[in-house]
N, CA, C and O atoms as a GROMACS GRO file, in nm:
protein
  600
    1MET      N    1 -17.329   2.192   6.686
    1MET     CA    2 -17.289   2.054   6.668
    1MET      C    3 -17.407   1.975   6.616
    1MET      O    4 -17.520   1.994   6.661
    2SER      N    5 -17.382   1.888   6.522
    2SER     CA    6 -17.485   1.803   6.466
    2SER      C    7 -17.522   1.694   6.565
    2SER      O    8 -17.450   1.669   6.661
    3GLU      N    9 -17.634   1.630   6.540
    3GLU     CA   10 -17.679   1.522   6.627
    3GLU      C   11 -17.598   1.395   6.601
    3GLU      O   12 -17.569   1.360   6.487
    4LEU      N   13 -17.564   1.328   6.709
    4LEU     CA   14 -17.490   1.201   6.700
    4LEU      C   15 -17.590   1.087   6.704
    4LEU      O   16 -17.693   1.095   6.770
    5ARG      N   17 -17.556   0.980   6.634
    5ARG     CA   18 -17.639   0.860   6.641
    5ARG      C   19 -17.550   0.737   6.635
    5ARG      O   20 -17.437   0.741   6.586
    6LEU      N   21 -17.603   0.628   6.686
    6LEU     CA   22 -17.532   0.501   6.692
    6LEU      C   23 -17.589   0.408   6.586
    6LEU      O   24 -17.709   0.408   6.559
    7GLU      N   25 -17.501   0.329   6.527
    7GLU     CA   26 -17.544   0.233   6.426
    7GLU      C   27 -17.462   0.105   6.445
    7GLU      O   28 -17.344   0.111   6.481
    8GLU      N   29 -17.525  -0.009   6.422
    8GLU     CA   30 -17.451  -0.135   6.429
    8GLU      C   31 -17.340  -0.136   6.324
    8GLU      O   32 -17.356  -0.080   6.216
    9LEU      N   33 -17.230  -0.199   6.357
    9LEU     CA   34 -17.123  -0.217   6.260
    9LEU      C   35 -17.179  -0.302   6.146
    9LEU      O   36 -17.236  -0.409   6.170
   10ALA      N   37 -17.161  -0.256   6.023
   10ALA     CA   38 -17.218  -0.324   5.907
   10ALA      C   39 -17.128  -0.302   5.786
   10ALA      O   40 -17.034  -0.222   5.791
   11ALA      N   41 -17.159  -0.372   5.679
   11ALA     CA   42 -17.081  -0.358   5.555
   11ALA      C   43 -17.079  -0.213   5.508
   11ALA      O   44 -16.980  -0.170   5.447
   12SER      N   45 -17.184  -0.138   5.533
   12SER     CA   46 -17.193   0.000   5.486
   12SER      C   47 -17.103   0.097   5.562
   12SER      O   48 -17.078   0.207   5.513
   13ASN      N   49 -17.054   0.059   5.682
   13ASN     CA   50 -16.975   0.153   5.761
   13ASN      C   51 -16.842   0.095   5.810
   13ASN      O   52 -16.765   0.164   5.876
   14ILE      N   53 -16.815  -0.030   5.777
   14ILE     CA   54 -16.697  -0.097   5.830
   14ILE      C   55 -16.566  -0.035   5.781
   14ILE      O   56 -16.469  -0.027   5.857
   15VAL      N   57 -16.561   0.008   5.656
   15VAL     CA   58 -16.438   0.068   5.604
   15VAL      C   59 -16.411   0.201   5.674
   15VAL      O   60 -16.298   0.229   5.712
   16ALA      N   61 -16.515   0.282   5.691
   16ALA     CA   62 -16.498   0.410   5.760
   16ALA      C   63 -16.454   0.389   5.904
   16ALA      O   64 -16.369   0.463   5.954
   17ALA      N   65 -16.511   0.289   5.971
   17ALA     CA   66 -16.471   0.261   6.109
   17ALA      C   67 -16.326   0.217   6.116
   17ALA      O   68 -16.253   0.255   6.207
   18ASN      N   69 -16.285   0.137   6.021
   18ASN     CA   70 -16.150   0.082   6.020
   18ASN      C   71 -16.044   0.185   5.984
   18ASN      O   72 -15.925   0.162   6.007
   19THR      N   73 -16.083   0.296   5.928
   19THR     CA   74 -15.986   0.397   5.886
   19THR      C   75 -15.995   0.526   5.968
   19THR      O   76 -15.947   0.631   5.925
   20LEU      N   77 -16.056   0.520   6.086
   20LEU     CA   78 -16.061   0.638   6.172
   20LEU      C   79 -15.919   0.680   6.207
   20LEU      O   80 -15.836   0.597   6.243
   21SER      N   81 -15.891   0.808   6.196
   21SER     CA   82 -15.757   0.859   6.228
   21SER      C   83 -15.756   0.911   6.372
   21SER      O   84 -15.849   0.978   6.415
   22LEU      N   85 -15.650   0.879   6.444
   22LEU     CA   86 -15.634   0.923   6.582
   22LEU      C   87 -15.536   1.039   6.588
   22LEU      O   88 -15.468   1.070   6.490
   23LYS      N   89 -15.530   1.103   6.703
   23LYS     CA   90 -15.430   1.207   6.724
   23LYS      C   91 -15.293   1.141   6.740
   23LYS      O   92 -15.285   1.027   6.787
   24PRO      N   93 -15.186   1.211   6.702
   24PRO     CA   94 -15.052   1.153   6.718
   24PRO      C   95 -15.027   1.107   6.862
   24PRO      O   96 -15.058   1.179   6.957
   25GLY      N   97 -14.972   0.989   6.876
   25GLY     CA   98 -14.941   0.933   7.007
   25GLY      C   99 -15.049   0.845   7.065
   25GLY      O  100 -15.024   0.770   7.158
   26GLN      N  101 -15.172   0.853   7.011
   26GLN     CA  102 -15.280   0.772   7.066
   26GLN      C  103 -15.279   0.627   7.018
   26GLN      O  104 -15.337   0.540   7.081
   27GLU      N  105 -15.214   0.603   6.908
   27GLU     CA  106 -15.214   0.468   6.850
   27GLU      C  107 -15.164   0.363   6.948
   27GLU      O  108 -15.211   0.249   6.946
   28GLN      N  109 -15.069   0.400   7.035
   28GLN     CA  110 -15.013   0.303   7.128
   28GLN      C  111 -15.112   0.258   7.235
   28GLN      O  112 -15.090   0.158   7.303
   29PHE      N  113 -15.223   0.332   7.250
   29PHE     CA  114 -15.321   0.300   7.353
   29PHE      C  115 -15.444   0.228   7.299
   29PHE      O  116 -15.529   0.185   7.378
   30VAL      N  117 -15.455   0.213   7.169
   30VAL     CA  118 -15.576   0.157   7.109
   30VAL      C  119 -15.538   0.054   7.003
   30VAL      O  120 -15.455   0.079   6.915
   31ALA      N  121 -15.599  -0.062   7.014
   31ALA     CA  122 -15.579  -0.163   6.908
   31ALA      C  123 -15.658  -0.119   6.785
   31ALA      O  124 -15.760  -0.050   6.798
   32PRO      N  125 -15.613  -0.156   6.668
   32PRO     CA  126 -15.686  -0.118   6.547
   32PRO      C  127 -15.830  -0.171   6.548
   32PRO      O  128 -15.858  -0.277   6.603
   33VAL      N  129 -15.920  -0.096   6.488
   33VAL     CA  130 -16.059  -0.137   6.479
   33VAL      C  131 -16.071  -0.274   6.413
   33VAL      O  132 -16.161  -0.352   6.447
   34SER      N  133 -15.981  -0.305   6.321
   34SER     CA  134 -15.987  -0.436   6.254
   34SER      C  135 -15.978  -0.550   6.354
   34SER      O  136 -16.036  -0.656   6.331
   35HIS      N  137 -15.906  -0.532   6.465
   35HIS     CA  138 -15.898  -0.636   6.568
   35HIS      C  139 -16.035  -0.654   6.633
   35HIS      O  140 -16.076  -0.767   6.660
   36SER      N  141 -16.103  -0.544   6.659
   36SER     CA  142 -16.236  -0.550   6.719
   36SER      C  143 -16.335  -0.616   6.625
   36SER      O  144 -16.421  -0.693   6.668
   37ILE      N  145 -16.323  -0.586   6.498
   37ILE     CA  146 -16.412  -0.646   6.399
   37ILE      C  147 -16.396  -0.798   6.402
   37ILE      O  148 -16.494  -0.872   6.400
   38ALA      N  149 -16.273  -0.844   6.405
   38ALA     CA  150 -16.247  -0.988   6.411
   38ALA      C  151 -16.304  -1.047   6.540
   38ALA      O  152 -16.367  -1.152   6.536
   39GLU      N  153 -16.284  -0.981   6.653
   39GLU     CA  154 -16.335  -1.030   6.781
   39GLU      C  155 -16.488  -1.037   6.780
   39GLU      O  156 -16.546  -1.130   6.834
   40ALA      N  157 -16.551  -0.937   6.717
   40ALA     CA  158 -16.697  -0.933   6.712
   40ALA      C  159 -16.753  -1.054   6.639
   40ALA      O  160 -16.859  -1.105   6.674
   41TYR      N  161 -16.684  -1.098   6.537
   41TYR     CA  162 -16.734  -1.212   6.461
   41TYR      C  163 -16.692  -1.345   6.520
   41TYR      O  164 -16.752  -1.448   6.490
   42VAL      N  165 -16.591  -1.345   6.604
   42VAL     CA  166 -16.552  -1.466   6.676
   42VAL      C  167 -16.643  -1.485   6.797
   42VAL      O  168 -16.672  -1.598   6.836
   43ASN      N  169 -16.688  -1.375   6.857
   43ASN     CA  170 -16.771  -1.379   6.977
   43ASN      C  171 -16.905  -1.307   6.953
   43ASN      O  172 -16.935  -1.211   7.024
   44PRO      N  173 -16.984  -1.348   6.856
   44PRO     CA  174 -17.105  -1.274   6.822
   44PRO      C  175 -17.211  -1.271   6.933
   44PRO      O  176 -17.295  -1.181   6.935
   45ALA      N  177 -17.208  -1.368   7.023
   45ALA     CA  178 -17.308  -1.371   7.130
   45ALA      C  179 -17.283  -1.265   7.236
   45ALA      O  180 -17.376  -1.224   7.306
   46THR      N  181 -17.159  -1.219   7.250
   46THR     CA  182 -17.128  -1.123   7.357
   46THR      C  183 -17.082  -0.987   7.305
   46THR      O  184 -17.094  -0.887   7.375
   47ALA      N  185 -17.029  -0.981   7.184
   47ALA     CA  186 -16.974  -0.856   7.130
   47ALA      C  187 -17.086  -0.760   7.089
   47ALA      O  188 -17.192  -0.802   7.043
   48TRP      N  189 -17.059  -0.631   7.106
   48TRP     CA  190 -17.155  -0.525   7.076
   48TRP      C  191 -17.080  -0.414   7.003
   48TRP      O  192 -17.052  -0.310   7.062
   49PRO      N  193 -17.046  -0.433   6.874
   49PRO     CA  194 -16.972  -0.330   6.798
   49PRO      C  195 -17.067  -0.227   6.736
   49PRO      O  196 -17.167  -0.263   6.674
   50ARG      N  197 -17.034  -0.099   6.754
   50ARG     CA  198 -17.117   0.009   6.703
   50ARG      C  199 -17.029   0.121   6.649
   50ARG      O  200 -16.916   0.140   6.694
   51VAL      N  201 -17.082   0.194   6.553
   51VAL     CA  202 -17.018   0.316   6.506
   51VAL      C  203 -17.100   0.434   6.551
   51VAL      O  204 -17.222   0.424   6.569
   52VAL      N  205 -17.032   0.547   6.568
   52VAL     CA  206 -17.099   0.672   6.599
   52VAL      C  207 -17.094   0.757   6.473
   52VAL      O  208 -16.988   0.776   6.414
   53LEU      N  209 -17.210   0.806   6.432
   53LEU     CA  210 -17.218   0.891   6.314
   53LEU      C  211 -17.258   1.032   6.353
   53LEU      O  212 -17.342   1.053   6.441
   54GLU      N  213 -17.197   1.126   6.288
   54GLU     CA  214 -17.237   1.266   6.297
   54GLU      C  215 -17.280   1.301   6.156
   54GLU      O  216 -17.200   1.298   6.063
   55ASP      N  217 -17.407   1.334   6.141
   55ASP     CA  218 -17.470   1.340   6.009
   55ASP      C  219 -17.453   1.202   5.948
   55ASP      O  220 -17.501   1.105   6.006
   56ASP      N  221 -17.389   1.189   5.836
   56ASP     CA  222 -17.369   1.056   5.777
   56ASP      C  223 -17.223   1.013   5.780
   56ASP      O  224 -17.185   0.918   5.712
   57GLU      N  225 -17.142   1.081   5.858
   57GLU     CA  226 -16.999   1.050   5.866
   57GLU      C  227 -16.968   0.970   5.992
   57GLU      O  228 -17.010   1.006   6.102
   58VAL      N  229 -16.893   0.860   5.975
   58VAL     CA  230 -16.848   0.782   6.090
   58VAL      C  231 -16.738   0.861   6.161
   58VAL      O  232 -16.635   0.892   6.102
   59VAL      N  233 -16.763   0.894   6.289
   59VAL     CA  234 -16.667   0.972   6.366
   59VAL      C  235 -16.616   0.896   6.488
   59VAL      O  236 -16.528   0.944   6.560
   60GLY      N  237 -16.671   0.777   6.511
   60GLY     CA  238 -16.626   0.699   6.625
   60GLY      C  239 -16.665   0.553   6.614
   60GLY      O  240 -16.752   0.516   6.535
   61PHE      N  241 -16.599   0.472   6.694
   61PHE     CA  242 -16.625   0.329   6.702
   61PHE      C  243 -16.616   0.289   6.848
   61PHE      O  244 -16.527   0.333   6.920
   62ILE      N  245 -16.708   0.206   6.891
   62ILE     CA  246 -16.700   0.151   7.026
   62ILE      C  247 -16.743   0.005   7.021
   62ILE      O  248 -16.834  -0.032   6.946
   63MET      N  249 -16.676  -0.076   7.100
   63MET     CA  250 -16.719  -0.214   7.113
   63MET      C  251 -16.732  -0.249   7.260
   63MET      O  252 -16.635  -0.249   7.336
   64GLY      N  253 -16.855  -0.278   7.296
   64GLY     CA  254 -16.882  -0.329   7.429
   64GLY      C  255 -16.884  -0.480   7.422
   64GLY      O  256 -16.894  -0.539   7.315
   65ASN      N  257 -16.873  -0.542   7.537
   65ASN     CA  258 -16.883  -0.687   7.546
   65ASN      C  259 -16.968  -0.717   7.669
   65ASN      O  260 -16.941  -0.669   7.778
   66PHE      N  261 -17.072  -0.797   7.648
   66PHE     CA  262 -17.164  -0.830   7.756
   66PHE      C  263 -17.165  -0.981   7.773
   66PHE      O  264 -17.218  -1.054   7.689
   67ASP      N  265 -17.107  -1.027   7.883
   67ASP     CA  266 -17.098  -1.170   7.911
   67ASP      C  267 -17.127  -1.191   8.059
   67ASP      O  268 -17.035  -1.198   8.140
   68PRO      N  269 -17.255  -1.202   8.095
   68PRO     CA  270 -17.289  -1.216   8.237
   68PRO      C  271 -17.233  -1.342   8.301
   68PRO      O  272 -17.230  -1.353   8.424
   69ASP      N  273 -17.190  -1.438   8.220
   69ASP     CA  274 -17.133  -1.562   8.273
   69ASP      C  275 -16.981  -1.559   8.286
   69ASP      O  276 -16.920  -1.659   8.324
   70ALA      N  277 -16.920  -1.446   8.255
   70ALA     CA  278 -16.773  -1.435   8.264
   70ALA      C  279 -16.727  -1.463   8.407
   70ALA      O  280 -16.793  -1.423   8.503
   71HIS      N  281 -16.614  -1.531   8.419
   71HIS     CA  282 -16.562  -1.565   8.551
   71HIS      C  283 -16.510  -1.442   8.625
   71HIS      O  284 -16.523  -1.432   8.747
   72GLU      N  285 -16.450  -1.348   8.552
   72GLU     CA  286 -16.398  -1.226   8.613
   72GLU      C  287 -16.504  -1.116   8.602
   72GLU      O  288 -16.559  -1.095   8.494
   73ASP      N  289 -16.531  -1.047   8.712
   73ASP     CA  290 -16.634  -0.942   8.713
   73ASP      C  291 -16.610  -0.833   8.609
   73ASP      O  292 -16.704  -0.781   8.550
   74GLU      N  293 -16.482  -0.799   8.587
   74GLU     CA  294 -16.453  -0.690   8.495
   74GLU      C  295 -16.490  -0.723   8.349
   74GLU      O  296 -16.493  -0.633   8.265
   75PHE      N  297 -16.517  -0.848   8.320
   75PHE     CA  298 -16.552  -0.887   8.183
   75PHE      C  299 -16.701  -0.911   8.162
   75PHE      O  300 -16.742  -0.949   8.052
   76LYS      N  301 -16.783  -0.889   8.264
   76LYS     CA  302 -16.927  -0.911   8.250
   76LYS      C  303 -16.994  -0.804   8.164
   76LYS      O  304 -17.084  -0.835   8.087
   77ALA      N  305 -16.951  -0.682   8.177
   77ALA     CA  306 -17.002  -0.571   8.095
   77ALA      C  307 -16.888  -0.472   8.082
   77ALA      O  308 -16.858  -0.397   8.176
   78CYS      N  309 -16.824  -0.471   7.967
   78CYS     CA  310 -16.705  -0.388   7.955
   78CYS      C  311 -16.694  -0.324   7.817
   78CYS      O  312 -16.756  -0.365   7.719
   79ILE      N  313 -16.612  -0.223   7.814
   79ILE     CA  314 -16.577  -0.156   7.688
   79ILE      C  315 -16.446  -0.218   7.643
   79ILE      O  316 -16.345  -0.208   7.712
   80TRP      N  317 -16.447  -0.281   7.526
   80TRP     CA  318 -16.325  -0.340   7.471
   80TRP      C  319 -16.246  -0.239   7.391
   80TRP      O  320 -16.123  -0.234   7.399
   81ARG      N  321 -16.316  -0.156   7.313
   81ARG     CA  322 -16.247  -0.060   7.227
   81ARG      C  323 -16.329   0.068   7.217
   81ARG      O  324 -16.452   0.066   7.220
   82ILE      N  325 -16.259   0.178   7.205
   82ILE     CA  326 -16.322   0.304   7.170
   82ILE      C  327 -16.220   0.384   7.089
   82ILE      O  328 -16.107   0.405   7.132
   83ASN      N  329 -16.262   0.426   6.973
   83ASN     CA  330 -16.179   0.510   6.885
   83ASN      C  331 -16.266   0.628   6.842
   83ASN      O  332 -16.380   0.610   6.802
   84VAL      N  333 -16.212   0.746   6.851
   84VAL     CA  334 -16.281   0.866   6.804
   84VAL      C  335 -16.187   0.938   6.707
   84VAL      O  336 -16.069   0.958   6.737
   85ALA      N  337 -16.241   0.974   6.592
   85ALA     CA  338 -16.161   1.044   6.491
   85ALA      C  339 -16.094   1.166   6.553
   85ALA      O  340 -16.153   1.235   6.635
   86ALA      N  341 -15.971   1.192   6.513
   86ALA     CA  342 -15.892   1.300   6.570
   86ALA      C  343 -15.966   1.434   6.568
   86ALA      O  344 -15.967   1.506   6.668
   87ASP      N  345 -16.028   1.467   6.455
   87ASP     CA  346 -16.094   1.597   6.446
   87ASP      C  347 -16.230   1.600   6.515
   87ASP      O  348 -16.292   1.707   6.524
   88ALA      N  349 -16.278   1.487   6.566
   88ALA     CA  350 -16.404   1.482   6.639
   88ALA      C  351 -16.383   1.474   6.790
   88ALA      O  352 -16.479   1.482   6.866
   89GLN      N  353 -16.258   1.458   6.833
   89GLN     CA  354 -16.231   1.448   6.977
   89GLN      C  355 -16.260   1.583   7.043
   89GLN      O  356 -16.231   1.689   6.989
   90GLY      N  357 -16.318   1.574   7.163
   90GLY     CA  358 -16.353   1.694   7.237
   90GLY      C  359 -16.491   1.748   7.201
   90GLY      O  360 -16.531   1.854   7.249
   91HIS      N  361 -16.565   1.675   7.118
   91HIS     CA  362 -16.697   1.719   7.074
   91HIS      C  363 -16.810   1.634   7.132
   91HIS      O  364 -16.924   1.646   7.088
   92GLY      N  365 -16.780   1.547   7.228
   92GLY     CA  366 -16.882   1.465   7.292
   92GLY      C  367 -16.905   1.329   7.229
   92GLY      O  368 -16.993   1.255   7.272
   93VAL      N  369 -16.827   1.295   7.127
   93VAL     CA  370 -16.844   1.167   7.057
   93VAL      C  371 -16.813   1.050   7.151
   93VAL      O  372 -16.891   0.956   7.160
   94GLY      N  373 -16.700   1.056   7.219
   94GLY     CA  374 -16.662   0.948   7.309
   94GLY      C  375 -16.760   0.932   7.423
   94GLY      O  376 -16.798   0.820   7.458
   95ARG      N  377 -16.801   1.042   7.482
   95ARG     CA  378 -16.900   1.039   7.591
   95ARG      C  379 -17.029   0.974   7.542
   95ARG      O  380 -17.086   0.888   7.608
   96PHE      N  381 -17.075   1.016   7.425
   96PHE     CA  382 -17.196   0.960   7.366
   96PHE      C  383 -17.183   0.809   7.351
   96PHE      O  384 -17.276   0.736   7.385
   97ALA      N  385 -17.070   0.762   7.300
   97ALA     CA  386 -17.049   0.619   7.278
   97ALA      C  387 -17.046   0.542   7.409
   97ALA      O  388 -17.108   0.436   7.420
   98VAL      N  389 -16.974   0.593   7.508
   98VAL     CA  390 -16.965   0.525   7.638
   98VAL      C  391 -17.103   0.520   7.704
   98VAL      O  392 -17.140   0.418   7.761
   99LEU      N  393 -17.177   0.628   7.698
   99LEU     CA  394 -17.310   0.629   7.759
   99LEU      C  395 -17.405   0.533   7.687
   99LEU      O  396 -17.498   0.480   7.748
  100ALA      N  397 -17.383   0.511   7.558
  100ALA     CA  398 -17.463   0.412   7.485
  100ALA      C  399 -17.434   0.271   7.539
  100ALA      O  400 -17.526   0.190   7.554
  101VAL      N  401 -17.308   0.242   7.568
  101VAL     CA  402 -17.274   0.112   7.629
  101VAL      C  403 -17.339   0.102   7.767
  101VAL      O  404 -17.392  -0.003   7.802
  102ALA      N  405 -17.335   0.210   7.844
  102ALA     CA  406 -17.397   0.211   7.977
  102ALA      C  407 -17.548   0.187   7.965
  102ALA      O  408 -17.604   0.111   8.043
  103ASP      N  409 -17.613   0.250   7.869
  103ASP     CA  410 -17.756   0.229   7.848
  103ASP      C  411 -17.787   0.084   7.813
  103ASP      O  412 -17.883   0.027   7.863
  104GLU      N  413 -17.704   0.025   7.726
  104GLU     CA  414 -17.724  -0.114   7.688
  104GLU      C  415 -17.704  -0.206   7.809
  104GLU      O  416 -17.777  -0.304   7.825
  105ALA      N  417 -17.606  -0.176   7.892
  105ALA     CA  418 -17.583  -0.255   8.013
  105ALA      C  419 -17.705  -0.246   8.106
  105ALA      O  420 -17.749  -0.348   8.159
  106ARG      N  421 -17.758  -0.127   8.125
  106ARG     CA  422 -17.878  -0.110   8.208
  106ARG      C  423 -17.994  -0.191   8.150
  106ARG      O  424 -18.068  -0.258   8.223
  107ARG      N  425 -18.010  -0.184   8.019
  107ARG     CA  426 -18.118  -0.257   7.951
  107ARG      C  427 -18.107  -0.407   7.978
  107ARG      O  428 -18.208  -0.478   7.986
  108ARG      N  429 -17.985  -0.454   7.993
  108ARG     CA  430 -17.960  -0.596   8.020
  108ARG      C  431 -17.962  -0.629   8.169
  108ARG      O  432 -17.935  -0.743   8.207
  109GLY      N  433 -17.993  -0.530   8.252
  109GLY     CA  434 -18.003  -0.553   8.396
  109GLY      C  435 -17.872  -0.550   8.470
  109GLY      O  436 -17.864  -0.599   8.583
  110LEU      N  437 -17.768  -0.494   8.410
  110LEU     CA  438 -17.636  -0.488   8.473
  110LEU      C  439 -17.620  -0.359   8.551
  110LEU      O  440 -17.686  -0.259   8.522
  111GLU      N  441 -17.533  -0.362   8.651
  111GLU     CA  442 -17.519  -0.248   8.742
  111GLU      C  443 -17.392  -0.167   8.724
  111GLU      O  444 -17.375  -0.063   8.788
  112ARG      N  445 -17.302  -0.214   8.638
  112ARG     CA  446 -17.180  -0.138   8.614
  112ARG      C  447 -17.116  -0.184   8.484
  112ARG      O  448 -17.141  -0.295   8.435
  113ILE      N  449 -17.034  -0.095   8.429
  113ILE     CA  450 -16.951  -0.131   8.315
  113ILE      C  451 -16.807  -0.104   8.354
  113ILE      O  452 -16.778  -0.020   8.439
  114THR      N  453 -16.717  -0.176   8.290
  114THR     CA  454 -16.575  -0.159   8.319
  114THR      C  455 -16.499  -0.127   8.192
  114THR      O  456 -16.548  -0.143   8.080
  115VAL      N  457 -16.379  -0.083   8.212
  115VAL     CA  458 -16.286  -0.059   8.103
  115VAL      C  459 -16.146  -0.090   8.153
  115VAL      O  460 -16.115  -0.069   8.271
  116ILE      N  461 -16.063  -0.140   8.065
  116ILE     CA  462 -15.923  -0.168   8.098
  116ILE      C  463 -15.840  -0.086   8.000
  116ILE      O  464 -15.859  -0.096   7.879
  117TYR      N  465 -15.748  -0.006   8.052
  117TYR     CA  466 -15.666   0.079   7.964
  117TYR      C  467 -15.524   0.089   8.016
  117TYR      O  468 -15.496   0.069   8.135
  118GLU      N  469 -15.437   0.120   7.924
  118GLU     CA  470 -15.297   0.138   7.956
  118GLU      C  471 -15.276   0.283   8.003
  118GLU      O  472 -15.316   0.376   7.934
  119PRO      N  473 -15.215   0.302   8.119
  119PRO     CA  474 -15.189   0.438   8.165
  119PRO      C  475 -15.076   0.501   8.085
  119PRO      O  476 -14.991   0.432   8.029
  120GLY      N  477 -15.075   0.631   8.081
  120GLY     CA  478 -14.966   0.702   8.014
  120GLY      C  479 -15.010   0.835   7.957
  120GLY      O  480 -15.129   0.861   7.939
  121GLU      N  481 -14.912   0.918   7.930
  121GLU     CA  482 -14.939   1.047   7.870
  121GLU      C  483 -15.007   1.026   7.734
  121GLU      O  484 -14.966   0.939   7.658
  122ALA      N  485 -15.109   1.103   7.706
  122ALA     CA  486 -15.191   1.092   7.584
  122ALA      C  487 -15.283   0.970   7.590
  122ALA      O  488 -15.351   0.941   7.492
  123GLY      N  489 -15.285   0.900   7.703
  123GLY     CA  490 -15.373   0.785   7.719
  123GLY      C  491 -15.514   0.827   7.758
  123GLY      O  492 -15.541   0.946   7.773
  124PRO      N  493 -15.603   0.732   7.775
  124PRO     CA  494 -15.745   0.761   7.797
  124PRO      C  495 -15.788   0.781   7.942
  124PRO      O  496 -15.907   0.801   7.967
  125ALA      N  497 -15.696   0.777   8.038
  125ALA     CA  498 -15.735   0.784   8.179
  125ALA      C  499 -15.820   0.906   8.211
  125ALA      O  500 -15.926   0.893   8.272
  126ALA      N  501 -15.777   1.024   8.171
  126ALA     CA  502 -15.851   1.146   8.202
  126ALA      C  503 -15.991   1.144   8.141
  126ALA      O  504 -16.087   1.188   8.203
  127PHE      N  505 -16.001   1.092   8.019
  127PHE     CA  506 -16.132   1.083   7.954
  127PHE      C  507 -16.226   0.996   8.036
  127PHE      O  508 -16.338   1.037   8.066
  128PHE      N  509 -16.182   0.875   8.072
  128PHE     CA  510 -16.270   0.785   8.145
  128PHE      C  511 -16.304   0.839   8.284
  128PHE      O  512 -16.418   0.825   8.329
  129GLU      N  513 -16.208   0.899   8.351
  129GLU     CA  514 -16.235   0.954   8.484
  129GLU      C  515 -16.332   1.072   8.476
  129GLU      O  516 -16.415   1.089   8.565
  130LYS      N  517 -16.323   1.152   8.371
  130LYS     CA  518 -16.415   1.265   8.353
  130LYS      C  519 -16.560   1.217   8.336
  130LYS      O  520 -16.653   1.283   8.381
  131ILE      N  521 -16.577   1.103   8.272
  131ILE     CA  522 -16.711   1.047   8.253
  131ILE      C  523 -16.764   0.986   8.381
  131ILE      O  524 -16.886   0.972   8.397
  132GLY      N  525 -16.676   0.949   8.473
  132GLY     CA  526 -16.720   0.893   8.600
  132GLY      C  527 -16.664   0.757   8.635
  132GLY      O  528 -16.703   0.698   8.736
  133PHE      N  529 -16.574   0.704   8.552
  133PHE     CA  530 -16.510   0.577   8.584
  133PHE      C  531 -16.414   0.597   8.700
  133PHE      O  532 -16.345   0.698   8.710
  134THR      N  533 -16.412   0.499   8.788
  134THR     CA  534 -16.322   0.502   8.903
  134THR      C  535 -16.224   0.385   8.891
  134THR      O  536 -16.266   0.270   8.887
  135PRO      N  537 -16.094   0.414   8.886
  135PRO     CA  538 -15.995   0.305   8.883
  135PRO      C  539 -16.005   0.224   9.013
  135PRO      O  540 -16.018   0.281   9.121
  136TYR      N  541 -15.999   0.092   9.000
  136TYR     CA  542 -16.005   0.008   9.120
  136TYR      C  543 -15.907  -0.108   9.119
  136TYR      O  544 -15.900  -0.183   9.217
  137GLY      N  545 -15.833  -0.124   9.012
  137GLY     CA  546 -15.740  -0.236   9.009
  137GLY      C  547 -15.642  -0.225   8.894
  137GLY      O  548 -15.639  -0.127   8.820
  138GLU      N  549 -15.563  -0.329   8.883
  138GLU     CA  550 -15.460  -0.334   8.778
  138GLU      C  551 -15.449  -0.477   8.728
  138GLU      O  552 -15.458  -0.572   8.806
  139THR      N  553 -15.428  -0.492   8.599
  139THR     CA  554 -15.408  -0.625   8.542
  139THR      C  555 -15.264  -0.669   8.569
  139THR      O  556 -15.182  -0.588   8.609
  140PRO      N  557 -15.233  -0.797   8.547
  140PRO     CA  558 -15.094  -0.842   8.563
  140PRO      C  559 -14.998  -0.772   8.466
  140PRO      O  560 -14.876  -0.779   8.483
  141TYR      N  561 -15.054  -0.704   8.364
  141TYR     CA  562 -14.970  -0.635   8.265
  141TYR      C  563 -14.956  -0.486   8.294
  141TYR      O  564 -14.899  -0.413   8.212
  142GLY      N  565 -15.006  -0.439   8.408
  142GLY     CA  566 -14.993  -0.299   8.446
  142GLY      C  567 -15.101  -0.209   8.390
  142GLY      O  568 -15.091  -0.087   8.401
  143GLU      N  569 -15.205  -0.267   8.331
  143GLU     CA  570 -15.315  -0.186   8.279
  143GLU      C  571 -15.411  -0.152   8.393
  143GLU      O  572 -15.425  -0.229   8.488
  144THR      N  573 -15.475  -0.037   8.383
  144THR     CA  574 -15.571   0.008   8.483
  144THR      C  575 -15.707  -0.053   8.455
  144THR      O  576 -15.751  -0.060   8.340
  145VAL      N  577 -15.774  -0.098   8.561
  145VAL     CA  578 -15.911  -0.146   8.551
  145VAL      C  579 -15.998  -0.043   8.624
  145VAL      O  580 -15.972  -0.009   8.739
  146ALA      N  581 -16.100   0.008   8.554
  146ALA     CA  582 -16.187   0.110   8.611
  146ALA      C  583 -16.333   0.072   8.588
  146ALA      O  584 -16.366  -0.001   8.494
  147ALA      N  585 -16.421   0.123   8.675
  147ALA     CA  586 -16.562   0.090   8.665
  147ALA      C  587 -16.648   0.215   8.672
  147ALA      O  588 -16.613   0.314   8.736
  148LEU      N  589 -16.762   0.208   8.604
  148LEU     CA  590 -16.865   0.310   8.609
  148LEU      C  591 -16.988   0.243   8.667
  148LEU      O  592 -17.047   0.154   8.604
  149GLU      N  593 -17.027   0.286   8.786
  149GLU     CA  594 -17.148   0.229   8.848
  149GLU      C  595 -17.270   0.291   8.783
  149GLU      O  596 -17.277   0.412   8.762
  150LEU      N  597 -17.366   0.206   8.751
  150LEU     CA  598 -17.486   0.252   8.682
  150LEU      C  599 -17.600   0.269   8.781
  150LEU      O  600 -17.710   0.307   8.742
   0.00000   0.00000   0.00000
């Protein structure tokens, strides 16, 4: 496996990030990267959009959000989006991206990161639990709220 690296979302990689292909059935669990791109520019002080590259190919996208002043604890340090190209899934790309968010949270003096996801077959629950996230709540919309203690 080639070495993975993280890069800020930029004009040079935005098209590749926006066209990442998912496995069939995963689309219902992930908002398009274009939504994250818009959020990143609406909330530049808190958004942390990054692409994951393997060699020079974009194979993943993750957007963290760091807002220590958020009223709800789950929004102080959280993963808003994660997309991994279908053919790169199972190769450590997602783990690499999530751990990068965890490292950034630690750098900012935070003690945990959270994620909110929709439960369901082909959904991300098993992935997040394998990394160490523990479900602890539910949103009013039935989504799972999980945390990774740092």
